[in-house]
Structure formats: C-alpha cells, structure tokens
N, C-alpha and C positions, 0 to 999 in steps of 0.2 A: 579488491576491497581495501579500504584504508585500515591498516593495522590498529590504529588508535580509535576507530569508531566503536562506540558503545551502544548497547541496547537499553531499553527502559529499566532494566535491572542493574545497570552499571557494569555489565559484563561485555566481553567481546561480541560485537554484532555478528550474527550468523547470516548466511546466504538466505535470500527469500525465494528466488527462482532463476534458473538458467534456461528453462523451457516452459513457457516463453521467457526470453531474456528480459529482465526487468531492471528497474532502478533509474534514477535520473541520469546516471552515468553509464547505464546499460552494462553494469558489472555484476548483476545478479543480486546486489545488495541494496538496501534502502538508505544508502549514503546520501548526504546532503552537503550543501555549501551555500555561500552567498548567492551564487548564480541560480540556485534552485528556488525560484520565487514561489513555486507551488508547494514546496515542502513535501516532497514525495517520500515520506518516511514511515508509513504504516504498511506493514506486510500483511496483506489480507488473503483470505481464501474466497474467491469469487463465488457468488451464488446466483441462481437465476433471478431471484428477487432483486438483488443489488444491481445486476447488469441491466435489468429493465428499468430500474430507477435511474441509474446513471445515464442511460440513453435518453430517457424522458426529460432530464434536465440539461441535455446538450452535450454530454460527454460519452459518446458511443464507444464503449470499450469492447463490444462484441463483434463488430464488423472488421474484417481484415483490411489492412491498408498496406498493400504490397510495396508501394514506393517508399515506405518508411520501415520496411521489413517487420511489420507488425501483423501477426497471424490472427489477431482478434482473440479475446478471452472467452472461455467457456466455463461453466460451473465446475468448481474444483481447482481451477488454476490459481496459482499464487501470484500476487502482483503488488508492487510498491505504489500505494495510493496516496494522494495528497491528504494531509491531515485535515484540512478544512472540508474536503469532500466527504471524508469519513464522518465528520461531525454532522454535516448536512444529511447524510444517509441515516445516521442515528436518529436525528430529529424527525425524519420521515418514516421511521420504523423499518428501515431497510439496511441497517448496518451489517456488513459482513463480519465473519469471525476474524480474529487477529492472531498472528503468530508473534507473540511478545519477544521471543529471543531474537527475532529478525526485524523487530521494529526499532528504529533509531531513537536514541534518548531525546533528541530534539522534539519529538512528538509530544513530550510531557509539557512543553511550553503552551500546547493548544488543548491537549486532552489529558485529564487526570488519570493516573495509573489505576485508581480503583474502578473507573469506568471501563478502561481497556480490559481489565481483568475479568469483567463480567462477560466479555466477548472472546475470551481466550479460546483459541482453537486447540 
C-alpha cells in the first residue's frame, strides 16, 4: 500500500480486502494511479443484488476466472470497484455498501462524500 494514499476523509487509506485480493495493483487497497483508467477506488461490500446487476451489464464479478487467479465474488466479499460502475449501480438502484475508510480520496472527483455516506457500511 502507498503510505501517502488517503481515504475520503483525508486519513491514511485502509486495506479493503486480501481475501479475495483486490485493488488495481492487487495490494489489498483501493490505490490508484494514471494507469488505472477504470478508477478502482471504491471499497464495497458485494451484495447479491449488486452482483446480479454487474453481471447483467457485462461485468461478471461472480464467476471465477482461474487463469487470472480470480475466485469470483460472493455476497459479503469486499472489493475495489470502479467509481463509475458504483455510480451506474446507484442509478439502477443496486449500489452496494461502501467502506469509506478504505475508499480512496480520488473517488470524490466522481462521487460526492454526502452520497457515499448514505451507503456507509
């Protein structure tokens, strides 16, 4: 984890998940950089509703993909989600809960803090 990475509260970014291992850099944190064009910065708790929604819009997060060492998500798992995908799920009524202490501050460029707080896990 980048020691200088901050969460949406301006505090040190906490780990999102190591089982399954998440993050753009697969470091367990929702760190980001210029290479992360998807902005994988929102630490969520997956729900059945969200996983069905995500699969229906072409981002199947529940099916294992062994060649990429991806076990597939199940309800209750934590995951670094793309900020734009979270907004889409919110607009569809399927937004998952968010762990704000593990959500990167860059998320605030896309999602206002007051909206994220309504989904605080």
